[in-house]
C-alpha positions as CSV (number, residue, x, y, z in Angstrom):
1,X,16.7,3.6,4.6
2,X,14.2,2.5,2.6
3,X,13.9,-0.9,3.7
4,X,12.4,0.7,6.8
5,X,9.4,2.0,4.3
6,X,6.3,0.2,4.7
7,X,5.2,-1.6,1.6
8,X,2.5,-1.2,-0.8
9,X,1.9,-3.8,-3.3
10,X,0.1,-2.7,-6.4
11,X,-1.5,-4.3,-10.3
12,X,-0.6,-3.2,-13.3
13,X,-3.5,-1.5,-14.7
14,X,-5.3,-1.0,-11.2
15,X,-7.1,2.0,-11.0
16,X,-7.1,1.9,-6.9
17,X,-3.8,1.2,-7.2
18,X,-3.2,4.7,-9.3
19,X,-5.4,6.5,-7.0
20,X,-3.3,5.1,-3.8
21,X,0.4,5.6,-5.4
22,X,-0.8,9.9,-5.6
23,X,-2.5,10.1,-1.9
24,X,0.3,8.9,-0.7
25,X,3.1,10.6,-2.6
26,X,0.4,13.9,-2.8
27,X,0.9,13.6,1.2
28,X,4.5,13.2,1.8
29,X,4.0,9.3,2.5
30,X,7.3,7.4,2.0
31,X,6.4,3.9,1.0
32,X,8.5,1.2,-1.4
33,X,6.0,-0.1,-4.4
34,X,6.2,-3.3,-5.8
35,X,4.0,-4.7,-8.7
36,X,2.6,-8.1,-8.3
37,X,1.7,-8.1,-12.1
38,X,5.3,-8.1,-12.9
39,X,6.9,-9.9,-9.5
40,X,5.7,-13.8,-9.0
41,X,7.7,-13.3,-5.6
42,X,6.1,-10.0,-4.7
43,X,2.9,-11.6,-5.7
44,X,3.5,-14.4,-3.0
45,X,4.4,-12.7,-0.5
46,X,1.6,-10.2,-0.5
47,X,-0.4,-13.4,-0.5
48,X,1.3,-14.4,2.1
49,X,0.5,-11.4,4.1
50,X,-3.1,-10.6,3.1
51,X,-4.3,-13.9,2.0
52,X,-6.0,-12.9,-0.9
53,X,-5.0,-11.7,-4.5
54,X,-6.5,-8.0,-4.4
55,X,-4.5,-5.3,-4.7
56,X,-3.7,-3.0,-3.2
57,X,-2.4,-4.1,0.0
58,X,-0.2,-2.3,2.4
59,X,2.2,-3.5,4.4
60,X,2.7,-0.9,7.5
61,X,5.3,-2.3,9.7
62,X,3.4,-5.6,10.2
63,X,-0.2,-3.9,9.8
64,X,-1.9,-5.2,6.6
65,X,-4.9,-2.9,4.3
66,X,-5.7,-5.3,1.7
67,X,-7.9,-4.8,-1.5
68,X,-8.6,-0.7,-0.5
69,X,-9.7,2.5,-1.9
70,X,-8.4,6.1,-0.5
71,X,-11.3,6.5,1.7
72,X,-10.1,3.2,3.5
73,X,-6.8,4.5,3.6
74,X,-7.1,7.6,5.1
75,X,-8.0,5.9,9.0
76,X,-6.0,3.3,8.0
77,X,-2.9,5.7,8.2
78,X,-3.9,7.5,11.4
79,X,-4.4,4.4,13.5
80,X,-0.2,4.5,12.9
81,X,0.2,8.1,13.7
82,X,0.5,9.1,10.3
83,X,0.4,12.7,9.6
84,X,-1.0,13.3,6.3
85,X,-0.8,16.6,4.9
86,X,-4.1,17.8,4.5
87,X,-5.5,17.1,8.1
């Protein structure tokens, strides 16, 4: 089941990552978290998908949002037809 969830790549100590995780959790949006600071394979995977090294990166079933904050996340999720609990 969780294999079908979108993947959120985060880094340890990244304030944007913390905000994005909180936003997704608060809005009931499921995701798998991969910490690229602790997992070299995940770091390579993130770089291959996003063509850069900055986090967070969200892989929403092949649609990639890279190096973003909550402001960029909302419209991206709406384009993916994700219903947010506050909208």
